[in-house]
C-alpha positions in Angstrom: -92.9 -95.9 -21.2 -91.5 -94.9 -24.6 -90.6 -91.3 -25.3 -91.4 -89.5 -28.6 -88.6 -89.7 -31.2 -87.5 -87.2 -33.8 -86.2 -89.2 -36.7 -83.2 -88.1 -38.8 -83.2 -88.2 -42.6 -80.5 -91.0 -42.7 -82.7 -93.3 -40.5 -85.6 -92.8 -42.9 -83.4 -93.5 -45.9 -82.1 -96.7 -44.3 -85.6 -97.7 -43.4 -86.8 -97.2 -47.0 -83.8 -99.2 -48.2 -84.8 -102.1 -46.0 -82.2 -102.1 -43.3 -83.5 -104.7 -40.9 -81.9 -103.2 -37.8 -83.4 -99.7 -38.5 -86.8 -101.2 -39.3 -86.8 -103.1 -36.0 -85.6 -100.1 -34.0 -88.2 -97.7 -35.5 -90.9 -100.3 -34.9 -89.9 -100.3 -31.2 -89.7 -96.5 -31.0 -93.1 -96.1 -32.8 -94.9 -96.9 -29.5 -93.7 -93.5 -28.1 -94.5 -91.6 -31.3 -92.3 -90.9 -34.3 -91.7 -87.4 -35.7 -90.1 -86.0 -38.8 -89.0 -82.4 -39.3 -90.0 -80.5 -42.4 -86.3 -80.1 -43.1 -85.8 -83.9 -43.2 -88.9 -84.1 -45.4 -87.4 -81.5 -47.8 -84.2 -83.5 -48.0 -86.1 -86.7 -48.7 -88.1 -85.1 -51.5 -84.9 -83.8 -53.0 -83.6 -87.3 -53.1 -86.8 -88.6 -54.6 -86.6 -85.9 -57.3 -83.1 -86.9 -58.4 -83.7 -90.7 -58.0 -84.1 -93.2 -60.8 -87.6 -94.1 -59.6 -89.3 -91.0 -58.3 -92.8 -92.3 -58.3 -92.0 -95.5 -56.5 -89.8 -93.8 -54.0 -92.4 -91.2 -53.3 -95.0 -93.9 -52.8 -92.7 -95.7 -50.3 -92.0 -92.4 -48.4 -95.7 -91.7 -48.2 -96.4 -95.2 -46.8 -93.7 -94.5 -44.2 -95.1 -91.0 -43.4 -98.5 -92.4 -42.7 -97.2 -93.6 -39.3 -95.4 -90.4 -38.2 -96.1 -86.8 -37.5 -94.5 -83.9 -39.3 -93.0 -81.1 -37.2 -92.4 -77.6 -38.4 -89.3 -75.7 -37.6 -91.0 -73.5 -35.0 -92.2 -76.6 -33.0 -88.7 -78.1 -33.1 -87.2 -74.8 -31.9 -89.7 -74.6 -29.1 -88.9 -78.2 -28.0 -85.2 -77.4 -27.8 -85.8 -73.9 -26.4 -83.8 -72.1 -29.1 -86.5 -69.9 -30.4 
């Protein structure tokens, strides 16, 4: 049984940049459910805004996000019991 996984910004960036080891690992973890925090999402959109190809990078991110769930800060705090 696979457990749900909260993905860090760096992993998503590596995935979008085509790192094979990250792509394979996330493919394996996907069976348990992948989650991204709104904080990571904000960091990713900041990177897109300042990138040389904002529209292409946003499209790639949106494709990636179609397979994950977005968690708000309150949900993450509840999960880690620091609310």
